[in-house]
ZADO-1210 file (C-alpha; in nm, 4 decimals, padded with zeros to 6 digits):
<atoms>
<atom x="07.5739" y="09.7027" z="08.5568" code="UNK" pos="1"/>
<atom x="07.3345" y="09.8118" z="08.2803" code="UNK" pos="2"/>
<atom x="07.2241" y="10.1192" z="08.4767" code="UNK" pos="3"/>
<atom x="07.5696" y="10.2548" z="08.4015" code="UNK" pos="4"/>
<atom x="07.4729" y="10.2384" z="08.0319" code="UNK" pos="5"/>
<atom x="07.1315" y="10.4039" z="08.0693" code="UNK" pos="6"/>
<atom x="06.9061" y="10.1117" z="08.1660" code="UNK" pos="7"/>
<atom x="06.6152" y="10.2286" z="08.3837" code="UNK" pos="8"/>
<atom x="06.2698" y="10.1274" z="08.5049" code="UNK" pos="9"/>
<atom x="06.1059" y="10.2399" z="08.1813" code="UNK" pos="10"/>
<atom x="06.3359" y="10.0170" z="07.9731" code="UNK" pos="11"/>
<atom x="06.2702" y="09.7302" z="08.2148" code="UNK" pos="12"/>
<atom x="05.8948" y="09.7698" z="08.1616" code="UNK" pos="13"/>
<atom x="05.9399" y="09.7595" z="07.7823" code="UNK" pos="14"/>
<atom x="06.1599" y="09.4512" z="07.8186" code="UNK" pos="15"/>
<atom x="05.9152" y="09.2561" z="08.0417" code="UNK" pos="16"/>
<atom x="05.7829" y="09.0226" z="07.7708" code="UNK" pos="17"/>
<atom x="06.1354" y="08.9466" z="07.6501" code="UNK" pos="18"/>
<atom x="06.2516" y="08.8651" z="08.0021" code="UNK" pos="19"/>
<atom x="05.9562" y="08.6281" z="08.0391" code="UNK" pos="20"/>
<atom x="06.0833" y="08.4540" z="07.7240" code="UNK" pos="21"/>
<atom x="06.4284" y="08.4087" z="07.8808" code="UNK" pos="22"/>
<atom x="06.5982" y="08.6788" z="07.6765" code="UNK" pos="23"/>
<atom x="06.8773" y="08.9091" z="07.7974" code="UNK" pos="24"/>
<atom x="06.8967" y="09.2884" z="07.7526" code="UNK" pos="25"/>
<atom x="07.2035" y="09.4524" z="07.6039" code="UNK" pos="26"/>
<atom x="07.3089" y="09.7806" z="07.4485" code="UNK" pos="27"/>
<atom x="07.4970" y="09.8139" z="07.1203" code="UNK" pos="28"/>
<atom x="07.8301" y="09.9868" z="07.1848" code="UNK" pos="29"/>
<atom x="07.9938" y="09.9195" z="06.8481" code="UNK" pos="30"/>
<atom x="07.9247" y="09.7742" z="06.5047" code="UNK" pos="31"/>
<atom x="08.1944" y="09.5735" z="06.3260" code="UNK" pos="32"/>
<atom x="08.1125" y="09.4623" z="05.9703" code="UNK" pos="33"/>
<atom x="07.7683" y="09.3295" z="06.0465" code="UNK" pos="34"/>
<atom x="07.8514" y="09.2047" z="06.3965" code="UNK" pos="35"/>
<atom x="07.7650" y="09.4046" z="06.7060" code="UNK" pos="36"/>
<atom x="07.9525" y="09.4518" z="07.0309" code="UNK" pos="37"/>
<atom x="07.6853" y="09.4520" z="07.2995" code="UNK" pos="38"/>
<atom x="07.7092" y="09.5450" z="07.6683" code="UNK" pos="39"/>
<atom x="07.5102" y="09.2917" z="07.8745" code="UNK" pos="40"/>
<atom x="07.4761" y="09.2256" z="08.2510" code="UNK" pos="41"/>
<atom x="07.7545" y="08.9657" z="08.2145" code="UNK" pos="42"/>
<atom x="07.9902" y="09.1977" z="08.0248" code="UNK" pos="43"/>
<atom x="08.0555" y="09.2721" z="07.6584" code="UNK" pos="44"/>
<atom x="07.9566" y="09.0152" z="07.3959" code="UNK" pos="45"/>
<atom x="07.9460" y="08.9785" z="07.0186" code="UNK" pos="46"/>
<atom x="07.5957" y="08.9463" z="06.8748" code="UNK" pos="47"/>
<atom x="07.4672" y="08.8755" z="06.5249" code="UNK" pos="48"/>
<atom x="07.1382" y="08.9350" z="06.3505" code="UNK" pos="49"/>
<atom x="07.0156" y="08.5976" z="06.2141" code="UNK" pos="50"/>
<atom x="06.9925" y="08.5699" z="05.8371" code="UNK" pos="51"/>
<atom x="06.6180" y="08.5197" z="05.8491" code="UNK" pos="52"/>
<atom x="06.5765" y="08.8463" z="06.0396" code="UNK" pos="53"/>
<atom x="06.7926" y="09.0306" z="05.7878" code="UNK" pos="54"/>
<atom x="06.5724" y="08.9070" z="05.5031" code="UNK" pos="55"/>
<atom x="06.2614" y="09.0328" z="05.6861" code="UNK" pos="56"/>
<atom x="06.4030" y="09.3839" z="05.7257" code="UNK" pos="57"/>
<atom x="06.2282" y="09.6288" z="05.4917" code="UNK" pos="58"/>
<atom x="06.4227" y="09.9446" z="05.5862" code="UNK" pos="59"/>
<atom x="06.7714" y="10.0265" z="05.7146" code="UNK" pos="60"/>
<atom x="06.5970" y="10.1918" z="06.0090" code="UNK" pos="61"/>
<atom x="06.5009" y="09.8456" z="06.1372" code="UNK" pos="62"/>
<atom x="06.8632" y="09.7311" z="06.1706" code="UNK" pos="63"/>
<atom x="07.0448" y="09.7685" z="06.5049" code="UNK" pos="64"/>
<atom x="07.2493" y="10.0844" z="06.5501" code="UNK" pos="65"/>
<atom x="07.4968" y="10.2028" z="06.8104" code="UNK" pos="66"/>
<atom x="07.2960" y="10.3081" z="07.1145" code="UNK" pos="67"/>
<atom x="07.0128" y="10.0598" z="07.0558" code="UNK" pos="68"/>
<atom x="06.8858" y="09.8325" z="07.3313" code="UNK" pos="69"/>
<atom x="06.8464" y="09.4706" z="07.2203" code="UNK" pos="70"/>
<atom x="06.6777" y="09.1534" z="07.3358" code="UNK" pos="71"/>
<atom x="06.9272" y="08.8677" z="07.2988" code="UNK" pos="72"/>
<atom x="06.7992" y="08.5147" z="07.2483" code="UNK" pos="73"/>
<atom x="06.8651" y="08.2583" z="07.5237" code="UNK" pos="74"/>
<atom x="07.2252" y="08.1472" z="07.4978" code="UNK" pos="75"/>
<atom x="07.3167" y="07.8189" z="07.3334" code="UNK" pos="76"/>
<atom x="07.6500" y="07.6822" z="07.4477" code="UNK" pos="77"/>
<atom x="07.9266" y="07.7314" z="07.1939" code="UNK" pos="78"/>
<atom x="07.7507" y="08.0017" z="06.9900" code="UNK" pos="79"/>
<atom x="07.7609" y="08.3799" z="06.9880" code="UNK" pos="80"/>
<atom x="07.4620" y="08.5836" z="07.0992" code="UNK" pos="81"/>
<atom x="07.1699" y="08.6146" z="06.8587" code="UNK" pos="82"/>
<atom x="06.9620" y="08.9317" z="06.8324" code="UNK" pos="83"/>
<atom x="06.5955" y="08.8498" z="06.8835" code="UNK" pos="84"/>
<atom x="06.4613" y="09.2064" z="06.8779" code="UNK" pos="85"/>
<atom x="06.5524" y="09.5745" z="06.8813" code="UNK" pos="86"/>
<atom x="06.3624" y="09.7594" z="07.1538" code="UNK" pos="87"/>
<atom x="06.1587" y="10.0617" z="07.0370" code="UNK" pos="88"/>
<atom x="06.3820" y="10.3682" z="07.0254" code="UNK" pos="89"/>
<atom x="06.3152" y="10.6713" z="07.2390" code="UNK" pos="90"/>
<atom x="06.5060" y="10.8898" z="06.9959" code="UNK" pos="91"/>
<atom x="06.7183" y="10.8376" z="06.6873" code="UNK" pos="92"/>
<atom x="06.9425" y="11.0587" z="06.4812" code="UNK" pos="93"/>
<atom x="06.8601" y="10.9746" z="06.1192" code="UNK" pos="94"/>
<atom x="07.0168" y="11.1248" z="05.8110" code="UNK" pos="95"/>
<atom x="07.0062" y="11.0568" z="05.4397" code="UNK" pos="96"/>
<atom x="07.2933" y="10.8196" z="05.3654" code="UNK" pos="97"/>
<atom x="07.5927" y="10.9743" z="05.1912" code="UNK" pos="98"/>
<atom x="07.5708" y="10.9398" z="04.8134" code="UNK" pos="99"/>
<atom x="07.2077" y="10.8255" z="04.8266" code="UNK" pos="100"/>
<atom x="06.8922" y="11.0013" z="04.7120" code="UNK" pos="101"/>
<atom x="06.6493" y="10.8173" z="04.9384" code="UNK" pos="102"/>
<atom x="06.8522" y="10.5768" z="05.1542" code="UNK" pos="103"/>
<atom x="06.8471" y="10.6310" z="05.5302" code="UNK" pos="104"/>
<atom x="07.1081" y="10.5819" z="05.7995" code="UNK" pos="105"/>
<atom x="07.0703" y="10.5781" z="06.1772" code="UNK" pos="106"/>
<atom x="07.3707" y="10.7703" z="06.3106" code="UNK" pos="107"/>
<atom x="07.2898" y="10.6959" z="06.6764" code="UNK" pos="108"/>
<atom x="06.9954" y="10.5675" z="06.8808" code="UNK" pos="109"/>
<atom x="06.8527" y="10.6598" z="07.2210" code="UNK" pos="110"/>
<atom x="07.0481" y="10.9808" z="07.2694" code="UNK" pos="111"/>
<atom x="06.9487" y="11.2749" z="07.4865" code="UNK" pos="112"/>
<atom x="07.1901" y="11.5229" z="07.3332" code="UNK" pos="113"/>
<atom x="07.3858" y="11.5984" z="07.0161" code="UNK" pos="114"/>
<atom x="07.7195" y="11.7759" z="07.0491" code="UNK" pos="115"/>
<atom x="07.7759" y="11.9631" z="06.7220" code="UNK" pos="116"/>
<atom x="08.1523" y="12.0078" z="06.6919" code="UNK" pos="117"/>
<atom x="08.3162" y="12.2703" z="06.4737" code="UNK" pos="118"/>
<atom x="08.6840" y="12.3658" z="06.4656" code="UNK" pos="119"/>
<atom x="08.7790" y="12.7315" z="06.5034" code="UNK" pos="120"/>
<atom x="09.0784" y="12.6915" z="06.2736" code="UNK" pos="121"/>
<atom x="09.0744" y="12.7327" z="05.8964" code="UNK" pos="122"/>
<atom x="08.7963" y="12.4738" z="05.8784" code="UNK" pos="123"/>
<atom x="08.5409" y="12.6872" z="06.0684" code="UNK" pos="124"/>
<atom x="08.2150" y="12.6670" z="05.8738" code="UNK" pos="125"/>
<atom x="07.9099" y="12.8273" z="06.0405" code="UNK" pos="126"/>
<atom x="07.6764" y="12.7039" z="05.7651" code="UNK" pos="127"/>
<atom x="07.7751" y="12.3435" z="05.8292" code="UNK" pos="128"/>
<atom x="07.6951" y="12.3906" z="06.1984" code="UNK" pos="129"/>
<atom x="07.3613" y="12.5454" z="06.1040" code="UNK" pos="130"/>
<atom x="07.2852" y="12.2446" z="05.8853" code="UNK" pos="131"/>
<atom x="07.3833" y="11.9965" z="06.1589" code="UNK" pos="132"/>
<atom x="07.1627" y="12.1893" z="06.3996" code="UNK" pos="133"/>
<atom x="06.8711" y="12.1481" z="06.1595" code="UNK" pos="134"/>
<atom x="06.9414" y="11.7736" z="06.1469" code="UNK" pos="135"/>
<atom x="06.9312" y="11.7513" z="06.5278" code="UNK" pos="136"/>
<atom x="06.6112" y="11.9533" z="06.5530" code="UNK" pos="137"/>
<atom x="06.4395" y="11.7591" z="06.2768" code="UNK" pos="138"/>
<atom x="06.5105" y="11.4434" z="06.4775" code="UNK" pos="139"/>
<atom x="06.3805" y="11.5975" z="06.7996" code="UNK" pos="140"/>
<atom x="06.7141" y="11.5806" z="06.9843" code="UNK" pos="141"/>
<atom x="06.8528" y="11.8691" z="07.1904" code="UNK" pos="142"/>
<atom x="07.1807" y="12.0167" z="07.0651" code="UNK" pos="143"/>
<atom x="07.4868" y="12.1848" z="07.2116" code="UNK" pos="144"/>
<atom x="07.7353" y="12.3592" z="06.9817" code="UNK" pos="145"/>
<atom x="08.1019" y="12.2949" z="07.0656" code="UNK" pos="146"/>
<atom x="08.3457" y="12.5432" z="06.9120" code="UNK" pos="147"/>
<atom x="08.6743" y="12.3545" z="06.9456" code="UNK" pos="148"/>
<atom x="09.0346" y="12.4674" z="06.8812" code="UNK" pos="149"/>
<atom x="08.9778" y="12.8088" z="07.0394" code="UNK" pos="150"/>
<atom x="09.3547" y="12.8237" z="07.0932" code="UNK" pos="151"/>
<atom x="09.4039" y="12.8338" z="06.7138" code="UNK" pos="152"/>
<atom x="09.1560" y="13.1149" z="06.6516" code="UNK" pos="153"/>
<atom x="09.2730" y="13.4794" z="06.6587" code="UNK" pos="154"/>
<atom x="08.9253" y="13.6020" z="06.7569" code="UNK" pos="155"/>
<atom x="08.7119" y="13.3260" z="06.9161" code="UNK" pos="156"/>
<atom x="08.4658" y="13.5847" z="07.0502" code="UNK" pos="157"/>
<atom x="08.3748" y="13.6845" z="06.6948" code="UNK" pos="158"/>
<atom x="08.3044" y="13.3215" z="06.6070" code="UNK" pos="159"/>
<atom x="08.0998" y="13.2872" z="06.9255" code="UNK" pos="160"/>
<atom x="07.8932" y="13.5935" z="06.8368" code="UNK" pos="161"/>
<atom x="07.8384" y="13.4552" z="06.4849" code="UNK" pos="162"/>
<atom x="07.7036" y="13.1270" z="06.6187" code="UNK" pos="163"/>
<atom x="07.4799" y="13.3018" z="06.8729" code="UNK" pos="164"/>
<atom x="07.3210" y="13.4909" z="06.5860" code="UNK" pos="165"/>
<atom x="07.2741" y="13.1748" z="06.3784" code="UNK" pos="166"/>
<atom x="07.1523" y="12.9603" z="06.6694" code="UNK" pos="167"/>
<atom x="06.9661" y="13.1762" z="06.9211" code="UNK" pos="168"/>
<atom x="06.8850" y="12.9915" z="07.2427" code="UNK" pos="169"/>
<atom x="07.1183" y="12.6993" z="07.1688" code="UNK" pos="170"/>
<atom x="07.3928" y="12.6370" z="07.4296" code="UNK" pos="171"/>
<atom x="07.7377" y="12.7143" z="07.2863" code="UNK" pos="172"/>
<atom x="08.0682" y="12.6131" z="07.4454" code="UNK" pos="173"/>
<atom x="08.3955" y="12.7590" z="07.3196" code="UNK" pos="174"/>
<atom x="08.6894" y="12.5394" z="07.4218" code="UNK" pos="175"/>
<atom x="09.0177" y="12.3740" z="07.3357" code="UNK" pos="176"/>
<atom x="09.0162" y="11.9967" z="07.3714" code="UNK" pos="177"/>
<atom x="09.3936" y="12.0046" z="07.4176" code="UNK" pos="178"/>
<atom x="09.3898" y="12.2549" z="07.7019" code="UNK" pos="179"/>
<atom x="09.0552" y="12.2821" z="07.8768" code="UNK" pos="180"/>
<atom x="08.8966" y="12.0646" z="08.1430" code="UNK" pos="181"/>
<atom x="08.6361" y="11.9324" z="07.8993" code="UNK" pos="182"/>
<atom x="08.4683" y="11.7112" z="08.1581" code="UNK" pos="183"/>
<atom x="08.3833" y="12.0090" z="08.3765" code="UNK" pos="184"/>
<atom x="08.2789" y="12.2205" z="08.0762" code="UNK" pos="185"/>
<atom x="08.0411" y="11.9584" z="07.9339" code="UNK" pos="186"/>
<atom x="07.9219" y="11.7928" z="08.2540" code="UNK" pos="187"/>
<atom x="07.6223" y="12.0247" z="08.2804" code="UNK" pos="188"/>
<atom x="07.4875" y="11.8856" z="07.9537" code="UNK" pos="189"/>
<atom x="07.5356" y="11.5143" z="08.0221" code="UNK" pos="190"/>
<atom x="07.4060" y="11.3622" z="08.3458" code="UNK" pos="191"/>
<atom x="07.4990" y="11.0065" z="08.4577" code="UNK" pos="192"/>
<atom x="07.3177" y="10.7483" z="08.2465" code="UNK" pos="193"/>
<atom x="07.2440" y="10.9956" z="07.9672" code="UNK" pos="194"/>
<atom x="07.3844" y="10.9534" z="07.6168" code="UNK" pos="195"/>
<atom x="07.5183" y="11.2144" z="07.3768" code="UNK" pos="196"/>
<atom x="07.6609" y="11.1803" z="07.0265" code="UNK" pos="197"/>
<atom x="07.9433" y="11.3803" z="06.8690" code="UNK" pos="198"/>
<atom x="07.8699" y="11.5101" z="06.5206" code="UNK" pos="199"/>
<atom x="08.1071" y="11.7027" z="06.2972" code="UNK" pos="200"/>
<atom x="08.3346" y="11.6973" z="05.9951" code="UNK" pos="201"/>
<atom x="08.6728" y="11.5262" z="05.9892" code="UNK" pos="202"/>
<atom x="08.9471" y="11.7214" z="06.1617" code="UNK" pos="203"/>
<atom x="08.7326" y="11.9208" z="06.4064" code="UNK" pos="204"/>
<atom x="08.8757" y="11.7319" z="06.7056" code="UNK" pos="205"/>
<atom x="08.6047" y="11.4826" z="06.8027" code="UNK" pos="206"/>
<atom x="08.8509" y="11.2017" z="06.8793" code="UNK" pos="207"/>
<atom x="09.0773" y="11.4350" z="07.0769" code="UNK" pos="208"/>
<atom x="08.7733" y="11.5454" z="07.2750" code="UNK" pos="209"/>
<atom x="08.6815" y="11.1819" z="07.3482" code="UNK" pos="210"/>
<atom x="09.0337" y="11.1114" z="07.4719" code="UNK" pos="211"/>
<atom x="09.0270" y="11.4152" z="07.7006" code="UNK" pos="212"/>
<atom x="08.6897" y="11.3187" z="07.8457" code="UNK" pos="213"/>
<atom x="08.8023" y="10.9591" z="07.9060" code="UNK" pos="214"/>
<atom x="09.1395" y="11.0586" z="08.0434" code="UNK" pos="215"/>
<atom x="09.3231" y="10.8178" z="07.8128" code="UNK" pos="216"/>
<atom x="09.4058" y="10.7811" z="07.4427" code="UNK" pos="217"/>
<atom x="09.1428" y="10.5350" z="07.3241" code="UNK" pos="218"/>
<atom x="09.0787" y="10.7001" z="06.9872" code="UNK" pos="219"/>
<atom x="09.3401" y="10.7545" z="06.7163" code="UNK" pos="220"/>
<atom x="09.3920" y="11.1210" z="06.6288" code="UNK" pos="221"/>
<atom x="09.5457" y="11.2766" z="06.3191" code="UNK" pos="222"/>
<atom x="09.6532" y="11.6332" z="06.2451" code="UNK" pos="223"/>
<atom x="09.4833" y="11.8228" z="05.9645" code="UNK" pos="224"/>
<atom x="09.6668" y="11.8340" z="05.6300" code="UNK" pos="225"/>
<atom x="09.9255" y="12.1112" z="05.6313" code="UNK" pos="226"/>
<atom x="09.8741" y="12.2092" z="05.2648" code="UNK" pos="227"/>
<atom x="09.5036" y="12.2933" z="05.2907" code="UNK" pos="228"/>
<atom x="09.4017" y="12.2490" z="05.6589" code="UNK" pos="229"/>
<atom x="09.1526" y="11.9808" z="05.5570" code="UNK" pos="230"/>
<atom x="09.0580" y="11.7236" z="05.8189" code="UNK" pos="231"/>
<atom x="09.1540" y="11.3586" z="05.7851" code="UNK" pos="232"/>
<atom x="08.9426" y="11.0656" z="05.9032" code="UNK" pos="233"/>
<atom x="09.0674" y="10.9238" z="06.2336" code="UNK" pos="234"/>
<atom x="08.7452" y="10.7546" z="06.3469" code="UNK" pos="235"/>
<atom x="08.6175" y="10.4849" z="06.1113" code="UNK" pos="236"/>
<atom x="08.3198" y="10.3485" z="06.3066" code="UNK" pos="237"/>
<atom x="08.0586" y="10.4556" z="06.5577" code="UNK" pos="238"/>
<atom x="08.1331" y="10.3590" z="06.9153" code="UNK" pos="239"/>
<atom x="07.9769" y="10.4266" z="07.2551" code="UNK" pos="240"/>
<atom x="08.2014" y="10.5099" z="07.5515" code="UNK" pos="241"/>
<atom x="08.1234" y="10.5340" z="07.9218" code="UNK" pos="242"/>
<atom x="08.2693" y="10.8518" z="08.0710" code="UNK" pos="243"/>
<atom x="08.4245" y="10.8685" z="08.4193" code="UNK" pos="244"/>
<atom x="08.1584" y="11.1187" z="08.5301" code="UNK" pos="245"/>
<atom x="07.8820" y="10.8710" z="08.4443" code="UNK" pos="246"/>
<atom x="07.7554" y="10.9977" z="08.1111" code="UNK" pos="247"/>
<atom x="07.7858" y="10.8133" z="07.7790" code="UNK" pos="248"/>
<atom x="07.9230" y="10.9477" z="07.4524" code="UNK" pos="249"/>
<atom x="07.9021" y="10.8101" z="07.0979" code="UNK" pos="250"/>
<atom x="08.1899" y="10.8995" z="06.8668" code="UNK" pos="251"/>
<atom x="08.1175" y="10.9026" z="06.4926" code="UNK" pos="252"/>
<atom x="08.3245" y="10.9230" z="06.1726" code="UNK" pos="253"/>
<atom x="08.3550" y="11.2685" z="06.0202" code="UNK" pos="254"/>
<atom x="08.0553" y="11.3695" z="05.8105" code="UNK" pos="255"/>
<atom x="08.1327" y="11.4496" z="05.4478" code="UNK" pos="256"/>
<atom x="07.7760" y="11.5636" z="05.3973" code="UNK" pos="257"/>
<atom x="07.4745" y="11.6250" z="05.6190" code="UNK" pos="258"/>
<atom x="07.1823" y="11.4708" z="05.4328" code="UNK" pos="259"/>
<atom x="06.8513" y="11.5961" z="05.5715" code="UNK" pos="260"/>
<atom x="06.5450" y="11.3748" z="05.5906" code="UNK" pos="261"/>
<atom x="06.2191" y="11.5410" z="05.6907" code="UNK" pos="262"/>
<atom x="05.9188" y="11.7350" z="05.5671" code="UNK" pos="263"/>
<atom x="05.9505" y="12.0992" z="05.4615" code="UNK" pos="264"/>
<atom x="05.7084" y="12.2005" z="05.7402" code="UNK" pos="265"/>
<atom x="05.9406" y="12.0487" z="05.9994" code="UNK" pos="266"/>
<atom x="06.2333" y="12.2430" z="05.8564" code="UNK" pos="267"/>
<atom x="06.0393" y="12.5661" z="05.8941" code="UNK" pos="268"/>
<atom x="06.0048" y="12.4955" z="06.2656" code="UNK" pos="269"/>
<atom x="06.3849" y="12.4936" z="06.2982" code="UNK" pos="270"/>
<atom x="06.4074" y="12.8479" z="06.1538" code="UNK" pos="271"/>
<atom x="06.1874" y="13.0172" z="06.4122" code="UNK" pos="272"/>
<atom x="06.3208" y="13.3654" z="06.3351" code="UNK" pos="273"/>
<atom x="06.2210" y="13.3302" z="05.9700" code="UNK" pos="274"/>
<atom x="05.8792" y="13.1969" z="06.0646" code="UNK" pos="275"/>
<atom x="05.8174" y="13.4963" z="06.2909" code="UNK" pos="276"/>
<atom x="05.8959" y="13.7304" z="06.0018" code="UNK" pos="277"/>
<atom x="05.6904" y="13.5199" z="05.7588" code="UNK" pos="278"/>
<atom x="05.3751" y="13.6014" z="05.9575" code="UNK" pos="279"/>
<atom x="05.3913" y="13.9501" z="05.7994" code="UNK" pos="280"/>
<atom x="05.4286" y="13.8272" z="05.4396" code="UNK" pos="281"/>
<atom x="05.1521" y="13.9358" z="05.2030" code="UNK" pos="282"/>
<atom x="05.0799" y="13.5783" z="05.0969" code="UNK" pos="283"/>
<atom x="05.0320" y="13.2936" z="05.3434" code="UNK" pos="284"/>
<atom x="05.2097" y="13.0481" z="05.1098" code="UNK" pos="285"/>
<atom x="05.5015" y="13.2850" z="05.0424" code="UNK" pos="286"/>
<atom x="05.8184" y="13.0971" z="04.9470" code="UNK" pos="287"/>
<atom x="06.0412" y="13.3979" z="05.0301" code="UNK" pos="288"/>
<atom x="06.1914" y="13.4147" z="04.6844" code="UNK" pos="289"/>
<atom x="06.0509" y="13.6750" z="04.4438" code="UNK" pos="290"/>
<atom x="05.6931" y="13.7165" z="04.5727" code="UNK" pos="291"/>
<atom x="05.5737" y="14.0759" z="04.6272" code="UNK" pos="292"/>
<atom x="05.5302" y="14.1796" z="04.9888" code="UNK" pos="293"/>
<atom x="05.7709" y="13.9202" z="05.1301" code="UNK" pos="294"/>
<atom x="05.8599" y="14.0316" z="05.4847" code="UNK" pos="295"/>
<atom x="06.1437" y="13.7799" z="05.5115" code="UNK" pos="296"/>
<atom x="06.3181" y="13.9015" z="05.1972" code="UNK" pos="297"/>
<atom x="06.2656" y="14.2624" z="05.3083" code="UNK" pos="298"/>
<atom x="06.4280" y="14.1864" z="05.6453" code="UNK" pos="299"/>
<atom x="06.7296" y="14.0353" z="05.4689" code="UNK" pos="300"/>
<atom x="06.7586" y="14.3375" z="05.2342" code="UNK" pos="301"/>
<atom x="06.7392" y="14.5772" z="05.5301" code="UNK" pos="302"/>
<atom x="07.0006" y="14.3916" z="05.7339" code="UNK" pos="303"/>
<atom x="06.7559" y="14.2740" z="06.0042" code="UNK" pos="304"/>
<atom x="06.8113" y="13.9128" z="05.8915" code="UNK" pos="305"/>
<atom x="07.1438" y="13.7779" z="05.7760" code="UNK" pos="306"/>
<atom x="07.1094" y="13.7033" z="05.4004" code="UNK" pos="307"/>
<atom x="07.3155" y="13.3855" z="05.4404" code="UNK" pos="308"/>
<atom x="07.0594" y="13.2449" z="05.6835" code="UNK" pos="309"/>
<atom x="06.7780" y="13.2986" z="05.4349" code="UNK" pos="310"/>
<atom x="06.9895" y="13.1402" z="05.1605" code="UNK" pos="311"/>
<atom x="07.0519" y="12.8373" z="05.3846" code="UNK" pos="312"/>
<atom x="06.6786" y="12.7998" z="05.4521" code="UNK" pos="313"/>
<atom x="06.5918" y="12.8220" z="05.0824" code="UNK" pos="314"/>
<atom x="06.8652" y="12.5739" z="04.9908" code="UNK" pos="315"/>
<atom x="06.7481" y="12.3188" z="05.2500" code="UNK" pos="316"/>
<atom x="06.3848" y="12.3697" z="05.1475" code="UNK" pos="317"/>
<atom x="06.4682" y="12.2957" z="04.7834" code="UNK" pos="318"/>
<atom x="06.6658" y="11.9894" z="04.8909" code="UNK" pos="319"/>
<atom x="06.3731" y="11.8499" z="05.0890" code="UNK" pos="320"/>
<atom x="06.1254" y="11.9228" z="04.8092" code="UNK" pos="321"/>
<atom x="06.3471" y="11.7408" z="04.5588" code="UNK" pos="322"/>
<atom x="06.3863" y="11.4555" z="04.8047" code="UNK" pos="323"/>
<atom x="06.0094" y="11.4278" z="04.8456" code="UNK" pos="324"/>
<atom x="05.9715" y="11.4068" z="04.4679" code="UNK" pos="325"/>
<atom x="06.2320" y="11.1308" z="04.4507" code="UNK" pos="326"/>
<atom x="06.0602" y="10.9432" z="04.7329" code="UNK" pos="327"/>
<atom x="05.7309" y="10.9705" z="04.5464" code="UNK" pos="328"/>
<atom x="05.8849" y="10.8392" z="04.2235" code="UNK" pos="329"/>
<atom x="06.0567" y="10.5568" z="04.4129" code="UNK" pos="330"/>
<atom x="05.7245" y="10.4647" z="04.5719" code="UNK" pos="331"/>
<atom x="05.5523" y="10.4580" z="04.2334" code="UNK" pos="332"/>
<atom x="05.8244" y="10.2320" z="04.0929" code="UNK" pos="333"/>
<atom x="05.7951" y="09.9982" z="04.3924" code="UNK" pos="334"/>
<atom x="05.4170" y="09.9769" z="04.3491" code="UNK" pos="335"/>
<atom x="05.4667" y="09.9072" z="03.9781" code="UNK" pos="336"/>
<atom x="05.7099" y="09.6236" z="04.0526" code="UNK" pos="337"/>
<atom x="05.4696" y="09.4786" z="04.3080" code="UNK" pos="338"/>
<atom x="05.1791" y="09.4903" z="04.0585" code="UNK" pos="339"/>
<atom x="05.3920" y="09.3263" z="03.7872" code="UNK" pos="340"/>
<atom x="05.4962" y="09.0542" z="04.0324" code="UNK" pos="341"/>
<atom x="05.1354" y="08.9829" z="04.1299" code="UNK" pos="342"/>
<atom x="05.0285" y="08.9738" z="03.7651" code="UNK" pos="343"/>
<atom x="05.3100" y="08.7319" z="03.6842" code="UNK" pos="344"/>
<atom x="05.2098" y="08.5084" z="03.9760" code="UNK" pos="345"/>
<atom x="04.8449" y="08.5170" z="03.8633" code="UNK" pos="346"/>
<atom x="04.9369" y="08.4103" z="03.5109" code="UNK" pos="347"/>
<atom x="05.1288" y="08.1124" z="03.6471" code="UNK" pos="348"/>
<atom x="04.8293" y="07.9797" z="03.8387" code="UNK" pos="349"/>
<atom x="04.5463" y="08.0964" z="03.6061" code="UNK" pos="350"/>
<atom x="04.3278" y="07.8001" z="03.5024" code="UNK" pos="351"/>
<atom x="04.3334" y="07.7102" z="03.1328" code="UNK" pos="352"/>
<atom x="04.0480" y="07.8442" z="02.9269" code="UNK" pos="353"/>
<atom x="04.0188" y="08.1648" z="03.1300" code="UNK" pos="354"/>
</atoms>
């Protein structure tokens, strides 16, 4: 039963101590307002994280996410399942939470692949795809770019060539979720028991793609707005689906923003073409802005490197540097609050006369 959802011998080995304690394994397939729908050997159940465990959590990364494997406490008759532990993740797709400077959000856990979906209609945005690709690479998860709505694009080959230039070596599939046999097109990237996650803005066709892959309308779909071709949210929560071919796919709400969370050095590794050029810069610490002898800037000026790609790298670098500064300030404030708390506690217990 659980093998269908990705359970294997390696997960069983990790779970050994929990099984000895009488606990049951299960995988999170959906989150509903603090409750979790979990697939267990006995079927789907609702599970909750006990209040005491929630108080002990020091980071949002410690909370269960769709795709996580859990250890459920031994059942007590008449109660819902209780989450005893979240098994260590093999992979996780983490982004900076929307509207937050330092808050984190786990988009999906234990995924082998990220399908980056972009619509080839008026919403086509190569820079957004490039940014989502950086997010996948920074999290160490392989990516496939899906160019959807090819039937609405007058020149899909031009868009395909654009993406090949922006993402060399990354698999790219140009399709129409309304017309193509998506299962056959994507099957090569998702073996039975493996999990992928769909990532993209609202209106790019993620829910339509899910419905085509499942062979039934399980996800609500909405057309883009006629007045400006902007996408509208159809999916409101993350949910894991088992596909007829044996793979697993996590649908996600449309991303309004793609908040990166990593070190600048890790970002550089995702722009391999820039790094190759940077080896010829006059200065080893060249920032590729206005330094003399910058080989990267020269390549952009000469047309050997698309200027927009350099601009995207510089923009993401600045974002991560600013984020690191905010993290540092937040850490200093937290240490200050902790010191003040300890001093206050000391004053309460300090013996008189001291």
